[in-house]
Structures are given as structure tokens and as C-alpha cells.
C-alpha positions, -999 to 999 in steps of 0.1 A, spaced: -1 0 -2 11 33 -10 16 57 19 -1 90 16 14 121 26 -1 149 41 -39 157 44 -63 154 20 -102 160 16 -119 127 -3 -150 127 -23 -168 109 -47 -201 84 -55 -212 57 -36 -239 36 -56 -254 17 -27 -241 -17 -12 -251 -40 16 -235 -21 46 -249 12 32 -277 7 6 -284 42 -2 -271 58 -33 -249 88 -21 -222 115 -27 -196 111 3 -168 133 16 -143 125 42 -108 138 56 -79 119 59 -65 118 85 -96 132 103 -88 164 121 -103 167 154 -139 184 149 -142 178 115 -176 158 120 -189 185 140 -182 214 113 -214 229 95 -222 214 61 -250 214 34 -288 212 49 -295 180 36 -262 164 43 -251 146 75 -219 128 93 -224 90 91 -205 78 118 -206 44 108 -187 53 76 -169 83 89 -178 107 64 -204 132 54 -232 118 34 -253 136 4 -283 113 -6 -286 111 -40 -324 112 -39 -318 150 -24 -298 160 -53 -321 144 -77 -350 162 -63 -334 197 -56 -346 226 -76 -308 231 -83 -290 199 -83 -256 211 -96 -258 240 -69 -264 217 -44 -236 192 -50 -213 221 -53 -222 238 -20 -215 200 -2 -183 200 -21 -175 236 -12 -190 228 27 -169 200 31 -138 211 19 -143 242 43 -151 218 73 -119 202 66 -97 231 60 -111 250 91 -109 220 116 -77 209 103 -61 245 103 -52 243 65 -36 275 52 -68 283 28 -50 315 14 -25 293 1 -46 263 -11 -75 283 -27 -84 303 -58 -116 316 -72 -137 292 -89 -131 294 -132 -155 306 -156 -163 273 -184 -143 279 -214 -119 303 -201 -84 297 -188 -77 309 -154 -46 327 -146 -25 317 -118 
């Protein structure tokens, strides 16, 4: 197994299985900083202690008036949760969201 250096936020989509039968988007921090699971995130999301990650049910996204905005908010708020709880240097890590079709200056 390859050793992973540093801190990271992992996000993805879970189709459901026997252990957690609900389709959902997930987000977890590795290593999990103290207080991560207590940080505020998207209203439709919750921290699933059994899995050790934030969960946003697929049905909540599918039924949302603006599903793209809800998913982006989930990704943004769980990133902020990891960054705040972990004391990440956000100014050094972050840049503005770009405009589709335009190269962003760095």
C-alpha cells in the first residue's frame, strides 16, 4: 500500500451496497482532524459515523431545484469543514472558481 503524505479531502459517489444501501455522494478528510464531523455543511447532508464521512443522499440531489448547486455546496462546505478543523492554510491553497471555457490565470 502506498503511503499518502499530508492531509486531503476525498469525495466521490457511492452507488449503495449491503453495508450502506443508499446511493449517495460522500466526503471525508484523511487523516480526520479533530472537530471535522462537527463542522456545518450543506443542510441535506449529515455525518454518517458508521462510515466516518459526510453523506449527501443522491435522492436529495436528484429532487433539488438546482441539483448542480446543491452538489457544489456539499463539496465546498465539506472542504471548508476539513480546512477549518485541520487548520489548513486556505489562502495558500485556494483560488477563485473559474469560468467554463476560459483559462484561469494563476
